[in-house]
MIROVO-332970 format. One record per residue (C-alpha): x, y, z; residue number from 0. Coordinates in nm, 3 decimals, padded with zeros to 5 digits, m for minus. Layout:
<atoms>
+---------+---------+---------+-----+
|      xx |      yy |      zz | num |
+---------+---------+---------+-----+
|       X |       Y |       Z | NUM |
...
+---------+---------+---------+-----+
</atoms>
This chain:
<atoms>
+---------+---------+---------+-----+
|      xx |      yy |      zz | num |
+---------+---------+---------+-----+
|  00.853 |  01.064 | m00.081 |   0 |
|  01.039 |  00.736 | m00.066 |   1 |
|  01.229 |  00.646 |  00.247 |   2 |
|  01.477 |  00.365 |  00.290 |   3 |
|  01.281 |  00.155 |  00.532 |   4 |
|  01.410 | m00.112 |  00.769 |   5 |
|  01.279 | m00.469 |  00.769 |   6 |
|  00.967 | m00.410 |  00.979 |   7 |
|  00.864 | m00.137 |  00.737 |   8 |
|  01.031 | m00.292 |  00.438 |   9 |
|  00.895 | m00.281 |  00.083 |  10 |
|  00.720 | m00.599 | m00.022 |  11 |
|  00.813 | m00.726 | m00.366 |  12 |
|  00.473 | m00.741 | m00.533 |  13 |
|  00.550 | m00.857 | m00.887 |  14 |
|  00.319 | m00.594 | m01.032 |  15 |
|  00.468 | m00.322 | m00.814 |  16 |
|  00.826 | m00.431 | m00.860 |  17 |
|  00.813 | m00.406 | m01.239 |  18 |
|  00.949 | m00.086 | m01.388 |  19 |
|  00.672 |  00.142 | m01.501 |  20 |
|  00.660 |  00.313 | m01.833 |  21 |
|  00.709 |  00.684 | m01.893 |  22 |
|  00.979 |  00.712 | m01.627 |  23 |
|  00.746 |  00.746 | m01.331 |  24 |
|  00.879 |  00.646 | m00.989 |  25 |
|  00.769 |  00.303 | m00.876 |  26 |
|  00.543 |  00.308 | m00.572 |  27 |
|  00.699 |  00.179 | m00.252 |  28 |
|  00.476 | m00.063 | m00.064 |  29 |
|  00.520 | m00.044 |  00.313 |  30 |
|  00.479 | m00.349 |  00.533 |  31 |
|  00.432 | m00.316 |  00.908 |  32 |
|  00.249 | m00.551 |  01.144 |  33 |
|  00.131 | m00.283 |  01.386 |  34 |
| m00.019 | m00.059 |  01.119 |  35 |
| m00.167 | m00.342 |  00.916 |  36 |
| m00.336 | m00.491 |  01.223 |  37 |
| m00.486 | m00.152 |  01.306 |  38 |
| m00.619 | m00.104 |  00.953 |  39 |
| m00.769 | m00.453 |  00.955 |  40 |
| m00.946 | m00.370 |  01.281 |  41 |
| m01.075 | m00.048 |  01.123 |  42 |
| m01.209 | m00.223 |  00.817 |  43 |
| m01.340 | m00.555 |  00.946 |  44 |
| m01.682 | m00.409 |  01.048 |  45 |
| m01.701 | m00.204 |  00.726 |  46 |
| m01.633 | m00.505 |  00.505 |  47 |
| m01.892 | m00.705 |  00.696 |  48 |
| m02.150 | m00.431 |  00.642 |  49 |
| m02.063 | m00.427 |  00.271 |  50 |
| m02.099 | m00.805 |  00.244 |  51 |
| m01.734 | m00.850 |  00.150 |  52 |
| m01.603 | m01.064 |  00.436 |  53 |
| m01.545 | m01.358 |  00.198 |  54 |
| m01.349 | m01.150 | m00.054 |  55 |
| m01.014 | m01.161 |  00.131 |  56 |
| m00.970 | m00.785 |  00.103 |  57 |
| m00.661 | m00.611 |  00.233 |  58 |
| m00.534 | m00.258 |  00.273 |  59 |
| m00.196 | m00.190 |  00.109 |  60 |
|  00.013 |  00.101 |  00.239 |  61 |
|  00.192 |  00.319 | m00.018 |  62 |
|  00.482 |  00.543 |  00.081 |  63 |
|  00.355 |  00.877 | m00.046 |  64 |
|  00.303 |  01.202 |  00.149 |  65 |
| m00.016 |  01.305 | m00.031 |  66 |
| m00.361 |  01.244 |  00.114 |  67 |
| m00.501 |  00.975 | m00.112 |  68 |
| m00.653 |  00.628 | m00.125 |  69 |
| m00.762 |  00.430 | m00.428 |  70 |
| m00.856 |  00.087 | m00.562 |  71 |
| m00.713 | m00.083 | m00.870 |  72 |
| m00.871 | m00.425 | m00.840 |  73 |
| m01.140 | m00.601 | m00.640 |  74 |
| m00.907 | m00.724 | m00.366 |  75 |
| m00.690 | m00.437 | m00.245 |  76 |
| m00.742 | m00.085 | m00.118 |  77 |
| m00.430 |  00.129 | m00.147 |  78 |
| m00.379 |  00.410 |  00.103 |  79 |
| m00.095 |  00.660 |  00.115 |  80 |
|  00.111 |  00.712 |  00.427 |  81 |
|  00.021 |  01.080 |  00.392 |  82 |
| m00.345 |  00.999 |  00.447 |  83 |
| m00.267 |  00.787 |  00.752 |  84 |
| m00.030 |  01.041 |  00.906 |  85 |
| m00.252 |  01.344 |  00.852 |  86 |
| m00.582 |  01.191 |  00.964 |  87 |
| m00.635 |  01.310 |  01.320 |  88 |
| m00.890 |  01.047 |  01.420 |  89 |
| m00.962 |  00.687 |  01.324 |  90 |
| m01.301 |  00.800 |  01.196 |  91 |
| m01.139 |  01.018 |  00.928 |  92 |
| m00.938 |  00.736 |  00.774 |  93 |
| m01.220 |  00.483 |  00.822 |  94 |
| m01.446 |  00.712 |  00.620 |  95 |
| m01.192 |  00.730 |  00.338 |  96 |
| m01.145 |  00.352 |  00.331 |  97 |
| m01.521 |  00.299 |  00.352 |  98 |
| m01.554 |  00.511 |  00.038 |  99 |
| m01.303 |  00.287 | m00.143 | 100 |
| m01.494 | m00.017 | m00.016 | 101 |
| m01.799 |  00.132 | m00.185 | 102 |
| m01.616 |  00.121 | m00.517 | 103 |
| m01.534 | m00.248 | m00.470 | 104 |
| m01.882 | m00.346 | m00.351 | 105 |
| m02.039 | m00.151 | m00.637 | 106 |
| m01.825 | m00.321 | m00.903 | 107 |
| m01.718 |  00.021 | m01.025 | 108 |
| m01.385 | m00.090 | m01.172 | 109 |
| m01.541 | m00.346 | m01.406 | 110 |
| m01.813 | m00.102 | m01.506 | 111 |
| m01.560 |  00.171 | m01.569 | 112 |
| m01.364 | m00.056 | m01.804 | 113 |
| m01.684 | m00.118 | m01.999 | 114 |
| m01.759 |  00.255 | m02.005 | 115 |
| m01.408 |  00.324 | m02.138 | 116 |
| m01.457 |  00.067 | m02.412 | 117 |
| m01.791 |  00.223 | m02.505 | 118 |
| m01.640 |  00.571 | m02.502 | 119 |
| m01.352 |  00.460 | m02.722 | 120 |
| m01.595 |  00.309 | m02.971 | 121 |
| m01.800 |  00.630 | m02.965 | 122 |
| m01.490 |  00.839 | m03.027 | 123 |
| m01.374 |  00.620 | m03.317 | 124 |
| m01.713 |  00.626 | m03.487 | 125 |
| m01.747 |  00.999 | m03.434 | 126 |
| m01.399 |  01.064 | m03.570 | 127 |
| m01.468 |  00.856 | m03.881 | 128 |
| m01.791 |  01.042 | m03.943 | 129 |
| m01.616 |  01.373 | m03.891 | 130 |
| m01.336 |  01.266 | m04.125 | 131 |
| m01.597 |  01.193 | m04.388 | 132 |
| m01.721 |  01.547 | m04.344 | 133 |
| m01.368 |  01.680 | m04.391 | 134 |
| m01.326 |  01.480 | m04.711 | 135 |
| m01.658 |  01.602 | m04.845 | 136 |
| m01.569 |  01.959 | m04.758 | 137 |
| m01.232 |  01.932 | m04.928 | 138 |
| m01.388 |  01.787 | m05.243 | 139 |
| m01.640 |  02.071 | m05.263 | 140 |
| m01.388 |  02.339 | m05.174 | 141 |
| m01.587 |  02.426 | m04.861 | 142 |
| m01.475 |  02.580 | m04.531 | 143 |
| m01.243 |  02.338 | m04.348 | 144 |
| m01.260 |  02.511 | m04.010 | 145 |
| m01.590 |  02.363 | m03.899 | 146 |
| m01.494 |  02.014 | m04.016 | 147 |
| m01.161 |  02.032 | m03.836 | 148 |
| m01.344 |  02.128 | m03.519 | 149 |
| m01.573 |  01.829 | m03.570 | 150 |
| m01.269 |  01.603 | m03.568 | 151 |
| m01.183 |  01.719 | m03.218 | 152 |
| m01.543 |  01.700 | m03.100 | 153 |
| m01.606 |  01.323 | m03.072 | 154 |
| m01.302 |  01.260 | m02.854 | 155 |
| m01.393 |  01.545 | m02.620 | 156 |
| m01.754 |  01.427 | m02.597 | 157 |
| m01.639 |  01.073 | m02.516 | 158 |
| m01.395 |  01.203 | m02.255 | 159 |
| m01.662 |  01.408 | m02.083 | 160 |
| m01.896 |  01.110 | m02.091 | 161 |
| m01.642 |  00.893 | m01.912 | 162 |
| m01.563 |  01.161 | m01.657 | 163 |
| m01.931 |  01.218 | m01.585 | 164 |
| m01.968 |  00.845 | m01.529 | 165 |
| m01.667 |  00.852 | m01.292 | 166 |
| m01.819 |  01.139 | m01.095 | 167 |
| m02.140 |  00.942 | m01.057 | 168 |
| m01.939 |  00.648 | m00.923 | 169 |
| m01.765 |  00.873 | m00.671 | 170 |
| m02.098 |  01.002 | m00.546 | 171 |
| m02.233 |  00.647 | m00.523 | 172 |
| m01.926 |  00.541 | m00.324 | 173 |
| m01.982 |  00.832 | m00.085 | 174 |
| m02.339 |  00.721 | m00.023 | 175 |
| m02.230 |  00.360 |  00.025 | 176 |
| m01.964 |  00.469 |  00.274 | 177 |
| m02.224 |  00.651 |  00.485 | 178 |
| m02.445 |  00.341 |  00.472 | 179 |
| m02.159 |  00.122 |  00.601 | 180 |
| m02.073 |  00.371 |  00.874 | 181 |
| m02.435 |  00.385 |  00.986 | 182 |
| m02.460 |  00.004 |  00.987 | 183 |
| m02.153 | m00.012 |  01.213 | 184 |
| m02.277 |  00.272 |  01.437 | 185 |
| m01.996 |  00.507 |  01.334 | 186 |
| m02.012 |  00.873 |  01.251 | 187 |
| m01.978 |  01.004 |  00.893 | 188 |
| m01.838 |  01.331 |  01.027 | 189 |
| m01.481 |  01.215 |  00.955 | 190 |
| m01.561 |  01.192 |  00.583 | 191 |
| m01.687 |  01.549 |  00.588 | 192 |
| m01.366 |  01.666 |  00.753 | 193 |
| m01.165 |  01.490 |  00.485 | 194 |
| m01.354 |  01.653 |  00.201 | 195 |
| m01.340 |  01.990 |  00.374 | 196 |
| m00.963 |  01.952 |  00.363 | 197 |
| m00.989 |  01.880 | m00.010 | 198 |
| m01.215 |  02.181 | m00.049 | 199 |
| m00.954 |  02.407 |  00.110 | 200 |
| m00.690 |  02.268 | m00.126 | 201 |
| m00.912 |  02.351 | m00.424 | 202 |
| m01.009 |  02.696 | m00.297 | 203 |
| m00.746 |  02.885 | m00.496 | 204 |
| m00.797 |  02.698 | m00.823 | 205 |
| m01.168 |  02.620 | m00.829 | 206 |
| m01.255 |  02.935 | m01.023 | 207 |
| m01.032 |  02.820 | m01.310 | 208 |
| m01.144 |  02.455 | m01.315 | 209 |
| m01.418 |  02.323 | m01.537 | 210 |
| m01.608 |  02.083 | m01.304 | 211 |
| m01.709 |  01.873 | m01.604 | 212 |
| m01.353 |  01.767 | m01.674 | 213 |
| m01.291 |  01.637 | m01.322 | 214 |
| m01.322 |  01.267 | m01.245 | 215 |
| m01.426 |  01.349 | m00.887 | 216 |
| m01.707 |  01.587 | m00.795 | 217 |
| m01.583 |  01.925 | m00.682 | 218 |
| m01.503 |  01.907 | m00.309 | 219 |
| m01.756 |  02.174 | m00.218 | 220 |
| m02.031 |  01.972 | m00.386 | 221 |
| m01.926 |  01.655 | m00.206 | 222 |
| m01.916 |  01.834 |  00.128 | 223 |
| m02.266 |  01.972 |  00.072 | 224 |
| m02.403 |  01.631 | m00.026 | 225 |
| m02.234 |  01.461 |  00.269 | 226 |
| m02.356 |  01.723 |  00.514 | 227 |
| m02.711 |  01.633 |  00.417 | 228 |
| m02.638 |  01.265 |  00.485 | 229 |
| m02.460 |  01.346 |  00.812 | 230 |
| m02.757 |  01.548 |  00.935 | 231 |
| m02.974 |  01.235 |  00.897 | 232 |
| m02.728 |  00.998 |  01.062 | 233 |
| m02.828 |  00.874 |  01.410 | 234 |
| m02.459 |  00.833 |  01.488 | 235 |
| m02.328 |  01.173 |  01.381 | 236 |
| m02.206 |  01.244 |  01.735 | 237 |
| m02.044 |  00.903 |  01.787 | 238 |
| m01.678 |  00.914 |  01.885 | 239 |
| m01.392 |  00.670 |  01.840 | 240 |
| m01.309 |  00.471 |  02.151 | 241 |
| m01.011 |  00.598 |  02.355 | 242 |
| m00.830 |  00.268 |  02.289 | 243 |
| m00.871 |  00.302 |  01.912 | 244 |
| m00.766 |  00.667 |  01.921 | 245 |
| m00.454 |  00.572 |  02.119 | 246 |
| m00.357 |  00.311 |  01.858 | 247 |
| m00.422 |  00.565 |  01.582 | 248 |
| m00.194 |  00.817 |  01.752 | 249 |
|  00.081 |  00.554 |  01.779 | 250 |
|  00.045 |  00.474 |  01.409 | 251 |
|  00.085 |  00.838 |  01.314 | 252 |
|  00.388 |  00.873 |  01.541 | 253 |
|  00.547 |  00.566 |  01.387 | 254 |
|  00.501 |  00.697 |  01.033 | 255 |
|  00.643 |  01.036 |  01.130 | 256 |
|  00.943 |  00.877 |  01.303 | 257 |
|  01.026 |  00.663 |  01.003 | 258 |
|  00.953 |  00.912 |  00.726 | 259 |
|  01.074 |  01.250 |  00.852 | 260 |
|  01.420 |  01.388 |  00.932 | 261 |
|  01.505 |  01.447 |  01.301 | 262 |
|  01.438 |  01.821 |  01.295 | 263 |
|  01.090 |  01.766 |  01.148 | 264 |
|  01.019 |  01.495 |  01.406 | 265 |
|  01.133 |  01.732 |  01.683 | 266 |
|  00.898 |  02.002 |  01.558 | 267 |
|  00.607 |  01.758 |  01.543 | 268 |
|  00.692 |  01.595 |  01.876 | 269 |
|  00.911 |  01.836 |  02.081 | 270 |
|  01.086 |  01.712 |  02.397 | 271 |
|  00.825 |  01.893 |  02.602 | 272 |
|  00.568 |  01.643 |  02.469 | 273 |
|  00.603 |  01.341 |  02.696 | 274 |
|  00.311 |  01.144 |  02.557 | 275 |
|  00.366 |  00.784 |  02.451 | 276 |
|  00.327 |  00.859 |  02.077 | 277 |
|  00.578 |  01.146 |  02.099 | 278 |
|  00.835 |  00.928 |  02.274 | 279 |
|  00.772 |  00.651 |  02.019 | 280 |
|  00.841 |  00.886 |  01.728 | 281 |
|  01.158 |  01.026 |  01.889 | 282 |
|  01.292 |  00.676 |  01.968 | 283 |
|  01.237 |  00.568 |  01.607 | 284 |
|  01.403 |  00.882 |  01.476 | 285 |
|  01.702 |  00.838 |  01.707 | 286 |
|  01.775 |  00.486 |  01.587 | 287 |
|  01.719 |  00.570 |  01.220 | 288 |
|  01.974 |  00.848 |  01.232 | 289 |
|  02.249 |  00.660 |  01.413 | 290 |
|  02.193 |  00.743 |  01.778 | 291 |
|  02.139 |  00.376 |  01.863 | 292 |
|  02.245 |  00.379 |  02.232 | 293 |
|  02.010 |  00.670 |  02.299 | 294 |
|  01.737 |  00.500 |  02.097 | 295 |
|  01.773 |  00.177 |  02.298 | 296 |
|  01.746 |  00.377 |  02.620 | 297 |
|  01.427 |  00.540 |  02.495 | 298 |
|  01.282 |  00.209 |  02.375 | 299 |
|  01.358 |  00.041 |  02.707 | 300 |
|  01.162 |  00.319 |  02.879 | 301 |
|  00.869 |  00.247 |  02.647 | 302 |
|  00.892 | m00.125 |  02.726 | 303 |
|  00.896 | m00.049 |  03.100 | 304 |
|  00.570 |  00.142 |  03.057 | 305 |
|  00.403 | m00.118 |  02.834 | 306 |
|  00.584 | m00.451 |  02.891 | 307 |
|  00.330 | m00.644 |  02.681 | 308 |
|  00.354 | m00.428 |  02.369 | 309 |
|  00.513 | m00.650 |  02.100 | 310 |
|  00.599 | m00.357 |  01.874 | 311 |
|  00.835 | m00.199 |  02.127 | 312 |
|  01.034 | m00.524 |  02.142 | 313 |
|  01.022 | m00.544 |  01.763 | 314 |
|  01.162 | m00.190 |  01.737 | 315 |
|  01.440 | m00.269 |  01.983 | 316 |
|  01.540 | m00.581 |  01.792 | 317 |
|  01.526 | m00.394 |  01.463 | 318 |
|  01.747 | m00.113 |  01.594 | 319 |
|  02.005 | m00.359 |  01.729 | 320 |
|  02.002 | m00.567 |  01.410 | 321 |
|  02.066 | m00.266 |  01.190 | 322 |
|  02.346 | m00.158 |  01.424 | 323 |
|  02.520 | m00.492 |  01.348 | 324 |
|  02.433 | m00.625 |  01.692 | 325 |
|  02.241 | m00.926 |  01.568 | 326 |
|  02.301 | m01.148 |  01.873 | 327 |
|  02.159 | m00.880 |  02.101 | 328 |
|  01.860 | m00.839 |  01.867 | 329 |
|  01.746 | m01.200 |  01.901 | 330 |
|  01.598 | m01.194 |  02.258 | 331 |
|  01.371 | m00.888 |  02.204 | 332 |
|  01.260 | m01.024 |  01.868 | 333 |
|  01.173 | m01.360 |  02.023 | 334 |
|  00.968 | m01.168 |  02.279 | 335 |
|  00.799 | m00.972 |  02.001 | 336 |
|  00.708 | m01.295 |  01.821 | 337 |
|  00.563 | m01.436 |  02.142 | 338 |
|  00.357 | m01.125 |  02.227 | 339 |
|  00.233 | m01.077 |  01.870 | 340 |
|  00.103 | m01.431 |  01.843 | 341 |
|  00.363 | m01.522 |  01.583 | 342 |
|  00.317 | m01.235 |  01.335 | 343 |
|  00.477 | m01.347 |  01.004 | 344 |
|  00.666 | m01.021 |  00.941 | 345 |
|  00.815 | m01.025 |  01.292 | 346 |
|  00.908 | m01.393 |  01.261 | 347 |
|  01.084 | m01.309 |  00.935 | 348 |
|  01.276 | m01.032 |  01.113 | 349 |
|  01.376 | m01.278 |  01.385 | 350 |
|  01.492 | m01.521 |  01.117 | 351 |
|  01.702 | m01.245 |  00.961 | 352 |
|  01.866 | m01.175 |  01.298 | 353 |
|  01.938 | m01.546 |  01.350 | 354 |
|  02.106 | m01.562 |  01.008 | 355 |
|  02.305 | m01.244 |  01.074 | 356 |
|  02.426 | m01.382 |  01.408 | 357 |
|  02.612 | m01.652 |  01.210 | 358 |
|  02.564 | m01.907 |  01.486 | 359 |
|  02.536 | m02.264 |  01.356 | 360 |
|  02.333 | m02.364 |  01.660 | 361 |
|  02.060 | m02.116 |  01.556 | 362 |
|  02.033 | m02.207 |  01.186 | 363 |
|  01.752 | m02.460 |  01.227 | 364 |
|  01.551 | m02.197 |  01.413 | 365 |
|  01.632 | m01.944 |  01.141 | 366 |
|  01.506 | m02.179 |  00.868 | 367 |
|  01.191 | m02.249 |  01.070 | 368 |
|  01.112 | m01.880 |  01.126 | 369 |
|  01.187 | m01.777 |  00.769 | 370 |
|  00.994 | m02.068 |  00.621 | 371 |
|  00.692 | m01.969 |  00.828 | 372 |
|  00.732 | m01.611 |  00.704 | 373 |
|  00.749 | m01.692 |  00.332 | 374 |
|  00.464 | m01.941 |  00.356 | 375 |
|  00.237 | m01.662 |  00.476 | 376 |
|  00.406 | m01.382 |  00.281 | 377 |
|  00.506 | m01.564 | m00.040 | 378 |
|  00.557 | m01.237 | m00.229 | 379 |
|  00.839 | m01.121 |  00.001 | 380 |
|  01.159 | m01.123 | m00.205 | 381 |
|  01.364 | m01.031 |  00.103 | 382 |
|  01.213 | m01.319 |  00.303 | 383 |
|  01.318 | m01.569 |  00.037 | 384 |
|  01.665 | m01.410 |  00.021 | 385 |
|  01.719 | m01.449 |  00.395 | 386 |
|  01.592 | m01.807 |  00.375 | 387 |
|  01.846 | m01.876 |  00.100 | 388 |
|  02.121 | m01.740 |  00.327 | 389 |
|  02.007 | m01.966 |  00.611 | 390 |
|  02.011 | m02.272 |  00.387 | 391 |
|  02.351 | m02.169 |  00.251 | 392 |
|  02.500 | m02.145 |  00.601 | 393 |
|  02.360 | m02.492 |  00.674 | 394 |
|  02.527 | m02.627 |  00.359 | 395 |
|  02.190 | m02.716 |  00.202 | 396 |
|  02.274 | m02.583 | m00.143 | 397 |
|  01.972 | m02.718 | m00.336 | 398 |
|  01.727 | m02.541 | m00.106 | 399 |
|  01.950 | m02.233 | m00.102 | 400 |
|  01.937 | m02.220 | m00.483 | 401 |
|  01.561 | m02.274 | m00.484 | 402 |
|  01.498 | m01.995 | m00.230 | 403 |
|  01.734 | m01.766 | m00.424 | 404 |
|  01.541 | m01.845 | m00.741 | 405 |
|  01.215 | m01.746 | m00.570 | 406 |
|  01.371 | m01.419 | m00.455 | 407 |
|  01.508 | m01.344 | m00.803 | 408 |
|  01.171 | m01.416 | m00.962 | 409 |
|  00.993 | m01.179 | m00.725 | 410 |
|  01.258 | m00.914 | m00.793 | 411 |
|  01.187 | m00.939 | m01.166 | 412 |
|  01.510 | m01.115 | m01.269 | 413 |
|  01.352 | m01.406 | m01.457 | 414 |
|  01.674 | m01.518 | m01.625 | 415 |
|  01.865 | m01.550 | m01.297 | 416 |
|  01.566 | m01.723 | m01.135 | 417 |
|  01.557 | m01.985 | m01.410 | 418 |
|  01.932 | m02.045 | m01.389 | 419 |
|  01.921 | m02.096 | m01.012 | 420 |
|  01.613 | m02.317 | m01.036 | 421 |
|  01.773 | m02.531 | m01.308 | 422 |
|  02.075 | m02.588 | m01.086 | 423 |
|  01.850 | m02.677 | m00.791 | 424 |
|  01.641 | m02.913 | m01.005 | 425 |
|  01.948 | m03.120 | m01.091 | 426 |
|  02.009 | m03.201 | m00.723 | 427 |
|  01.654 | m03.269 | m00.602 | 428 |
|  01.509 | m03.622 | m00.645 | 429 |
|  01.290 | m03.639 | m00.954 | 430 |
|  00.927 | m03.561 | m00.870 | 431 |
|  01.000 | m03.441 | m00.515 | 432 |
|  00.838 | m03.115 | m00.390 | 433 |
|  01.166 | m02.928 | m00.435 | 434 |
|  01.210 | m03.065 | m00.788 | 435 |
|  00.854 | m02.962 | m00.883 | 436 |
|  00.898 | m02.610 | m00.746 | 437 |
|  01.226 | m02.570 | m00.931 | 438 |
|  01.073 | m02.711 | m01.250 | 439 |
|  00.788 | m02.459 | m01.232 | 440 |
|  01.037 | m02.172 | m01.217 | 441 |
|  01.252 | m02.316 | m01.499 | 442 |
|  00.948 | m02.326 | m01.726 | 443 |
|  00.840 | m01.969 | m01.661 | 444 |
|  00.842 | m01.775 | m01.986 | 445 |
|  01.021 | m01.440 | m01.961 | 446 |
|  00.814 | m01.142 | m02.076 | 447 |
|  00.881 | m01.040 | m02.436 | 448 |
|  01.118 | m00.750 | m02.478 | 449 |
|  00.957 | m00.433 | m02.603 | 450 |
|  01.103 | m00.268 | m02.908 | 451 |
|  01.248 |  00.071 | m02.821 | 452 |
|  01.028 |  00.351 | m02.938 | 453 |
|  01.147 |  00.660 | m03.126 | 454 |
|  01.352 |  00.903 | m02.923 | 455 |
|  01.171 |  01.235 | m02.892 | 456 |
+---------+---------+---------+-----+
</atoms>
């Protein structure tokens, strides 16, 4: 699933994510949202402290994907799919999943796996060479080639199973670490069991045909059994999430449903008979996304009346008005959202976008200030740099407009355009000034070498 998301849930231009991937696979869409990210940070702060990772500057990155999954690819970021967030019924369920991924980071599993892969590759190469020698000897003596040919396939399969067995051991270790972190923070591990029970049900119809030794994860039924033993020993097995945390979790799920599903699916999930705050939140989001802006504003105003200090309701109202080409009307609620959120960078960037779209010269200094704040704290936001370039352009500050445009182009992967814009900006900045140095850095970036096209299958 990939949905066209508005600014508050807009994709962030990570350079590594923005690059086209090989083999034609769809690029992952990274979702940015202040409300959800703040909630996930609150979930994970105690876990990271228990794991001794508070100094590692970890963050949770949200991927737009309907499947229930979370994973790590480096020692700094945990990736979690929107499907996992939307389908987890309690905070404890998603906390357990993210605690498991924290176990991988704390255990150094990624670095160790790379070493294991290198060892396995060496093992496979040596085994293949030895087997090839056997084939040559058999051919020279006129012997049976069948056994030697099978030997050629053997080393690679043995190496593969060795790596997968190592991966399964890491998964089990991460499960144990997760339970340790949950116990240290006085949280229940029951949510992890529920998650793996869901996986077990998914595997029910295929498990009889699956060789457990070729899976990188332990079979779900084995993980559930192992976790149940740990849960039985936990002094906090009956602990429950606080009502306040559960309420925020329910709002997160409603937000994801409202943004990611068509109106009929939203109506089935949250029918009009459901008058809860999350249900009304989801329906208001859905109404604005599918063009019913006046009705959406009415619904959002009702939410604001109920929770007048909720910054995300004001953010949603400003976002809906901005996307309906009512930028001037969007500015007051967005200013309120900035105030109530304590100056959240993503919301300040959205306010800056509205100020630029309003095309009011009296607001351009404010627009530059808000957008500059945003890109300073979110330097990988290609859209933030693009809006800042527009603000500078409306002010007539062409050197800074070119420099901001160059930053946006670089983050979008267009190195050639970025260098051209930076070279033009460099000519107008005083030599050695901060702007000149930034432009010079971009000019001197080396574009990645072009890959030779491979043979067409």
